[in-house]
Steps between C-alpha positions, in 0.01 A plus 500: 500500500615853433635656820324830436167333583592450864390848605194717451509830313334813633433814300528842662207608283179454691653232723424228243644157549621391156574142410670353192338269226415186241235346236185278370274333202177578278259500172545587128552816294600526134867446421785408730800426278612807309794650315684814601825675400453434126820595317604506133867420437565560874353852482183662629493769231386496139731317262557464126556175309495377144342193350756225513610602849437291814334700777538382861194545722535454875258521792446384857227263618392518863430125498525222239263513204402135543276509192760678289536852367456687173712793389293707259634740239232766454432771245258723687245260648562236232717199580716446192723224637507276807783311665365208701690384810430156644463443877834455671696649210696824505231764467260340750714461815491713813746787487691622195394367160633571152359408160626591155301639211668404174374755251681327214276193535176699502559857376238763576420822316699806601334676792478531876430194712440430866552191712240334721559201726206270577575273798275208597490283810298205622509667842443335835219330689533736797668832567868415468818681594703568183804648671738288706635580845806285427588548132392865460747682728367841395175434686687562825415827679608556859211717616248529217221749563355574157469330162362620164513399133514718188177418312549743211535298175615816323808522719843342445481415872176302465498218755773649721460414870582760768560411866576740787754382760466696825799369698865437423572128497806296583700539176405824322838515324437177311125427521250742336217376723692626805530858370273777623275636226307382192579170327420439131456169321382368166188285485711182514677632818820584310692825559364823360727612216648793694532297823276382781553743786428874506734545798701825466350550152146625563586840652299444820622414850301212644500464878416129513350392832252268325303800364726682251445421216146379564238408238522583131285506188556530122272737308348427161747745346798310637604696810592337832347671807653412838374579849754600768310423821790625712415847367133463584412368155672735257482362146783505248490415131760352263519361149524118480881509535470678839771742389573814702446729201135389483425559871194716570353570845128471429347513849700708749488589871267794431254253344477278810180535704567584864593190698492273195725204424411420140528150355454412136488628234241410242559684172211570263531676165800637314679830451319804634192280561683288758330438835684384814306302758642426846383331820563670834631251754441743790161656432309229312451711190560466127628812325509593132711757315484627142837603362556831325630562149847471657408140591531565874250582774432871537666684788317447831242275335425242771268304275134412520374252758335222305410294808515562872466276806451184295743312723841549657851464357414513129812359338429499126251601232426379147250592227362279224421607139143590604616731778411271790726565799662229714685539829622291791569553868798379703340329803700222663276425800325169427222594743413815305182430300542805275511441126845514338436546124247737338361610167321828425341594170549875550659743748283553805279199427438212735708190444375262231651225709732458797662166590746337737359589840586242766707288260865471613613433142390857414717655771753767410364595156770713341466495120216497243518474121222452245565310177480687165154362422351591838413134564724425796646679798828377647554579869819437697490434873786506748297295748447533876786582737639196683802528731605831352465433125231428245389143428237334285523769232382430146378651175137446403319539170148637550220546251485874440121506474426366849825438689448124510813288518607370159834353607764511770853487370724418792303448819657197666749441217801333659849619405784310662244363746396852610147621429564858614423767241500879510373655174554874459373598154356368173459601134377375161661506159313578179412139419362374831795373706506609863819603685557525873776547756561229759709703740542220752695307237648812335348420161275651240302250293288482185201267477311396188125434502373162373386429146624496142603846389648707218630854466633719220769763551572752225859616472554875499789515252441471125698340219535697179548243223650627177575329170428537128144434389363600838695246700544237225796483263441733200229365276439196719125475457373180658190306404357361819181331380329406170143370483238450228141580594196551280706520183735763647863475600582661837860580586623639833849648506730714712731786409627824654301670775512826303372343178147557372279276292555706186870409517428147376366313200429132426654318204412148382630229268394159376843353591735576787777627272270640235412855403319682781239760406295745705187360666206727582484470879355689798772555762415626850708565810406293806759636743843664516700316233217249438296478177227294332450452126200341329432434128312249277669165439583470131489163316871500412665725759634284785808686630512849649746766603458824694689796363574806715517838329838664554626207707828330428419148378618204706834342408481261202401156614368611838249234613144613439165319529313489173206270569318317780242223481327258735525130415312276741642566847812666361597850394708514182719811463683578177793742512789613284872525567828492310534253215806361680317442829414154630192418708715446810610865488164620635336510843130558558354699793140551616302717744140544611497873418672694225746680729513227761782285628600285199618151595691262276292217356677174568561274199281671237479313169681736261565382145638663184253522212742655251809722516415785738149368571419314824202357683447453875230277644400535866209354700217737584469501879466739795508875461784537248362712217798704380824376349849622414780334312868567572805393302 
């Protein structure tokens, strides 16, 4: 057991007896495995590439994608290519993953593309801890008092976990979790890029003593707000790196109500519309401030009292997307029948519900956090005082609508034969995982709800693809599909993203190497670089070419499809090449969509019909509808 747990901790603010903390289990949300820190060629900024170049895409997964992952290449909202990653393979494991996009295998039109990572998991039967006390050393925090997660998908720090450590530990020179200040981690518990600890870097002097820094919260516009309870509840704000040059004192001494010791905060809104909500541990009140255009509280503004005399020792406050207000009270006397957790639908209203009275497992409520959907409320409890320190603490998941117990994460959970827990704070990420601090065991933990799940993360950086013909080699017009329907020939083909339908014409011939003449066809554009041609099927014309106006023709002998036909359960593709080519010189690829991920067809039956004329026969099966031939 950690030696620091052998004594009680007393705050000079309001004479509160403060314990330390741990965690619990619960029901299902939407998506629990998710990607963060998406990078292109090891960078987080926009990059430029050319067709023929291999682009490296990396990202972090907070837990394994046990059902695999898909890396999507998108043009706007359209997925133009997909890279499938099988379960257990690089690209679906917990932590850092890298996949490569080979643009030479499947060129795309010139343009701007984004990356999206779709991660899928079979999930768990029950709420399950997805961090490890033994193999994730970064989950150590000597005296954790607050925890929060960046839930802004438009931020490069999306998924970052922030933990406040309010006492110096045993080895601050070598162990980040022993340093006084704010700790920063990626979603997989790895180090933040600029380092874990804010010690000596954040521009603020923390006093420690189990209360400084205290609780913290991340706003929707990516700022980290931290409560310094040693200063009565002053609130400071940083960017997600907790750098000193971003420090802003938002709520100062002149903003503190007389006699208050403010605990929180809850942050609602962004920019000049930001609201700061705080609980008063001394006067049983909840206060609210609106910031000014300078993003701080106005001078001498002591806030509005949203609630008064609801209970004593209000330790935290949270609001859901509908504006419902949640708070909790730090009562450790097991004989006290007062409720411990409350919900109000509006300031000044009576409680919608109040729970926990007379239940020892609700003793010492110190942290509340509502999930992004407003379905669940997580509440951390330090537990009743026993022989000078808190015992029987836990984190509960309550239904937000009525306060009923949905799950209990760590009540009675034995670690090293010891069932003592002391949970100090809790938080949610954007996809439904709950986080809490188990201060008795000096750990922060992440817990995934049960159930199969999936999430999509869109990378912020773009890839500018360049190359002749709008991302294809000059003049490389590709026929992707030929069908005959109702006496008409229909040809789908791709070209440059800047091309228009009027740039092309259709030419036909009775023989593959014959004289090609103009065919009267209607050509329309179906997407960037994608076109469709339709024209009547003539009695003698069997082979077709697409000619681009002002486009350099392909090299002589470049393989090109000239005809397709269905024969029984097979697709027969005729294509041309060099007169000196043999059938073994060619490889056939297929995909389900025109700009999809083309996979090599194993052992296609390719024969030579005449010099420079070849035929490939493949079975018709599955979703493969589009074909390419490579020499």
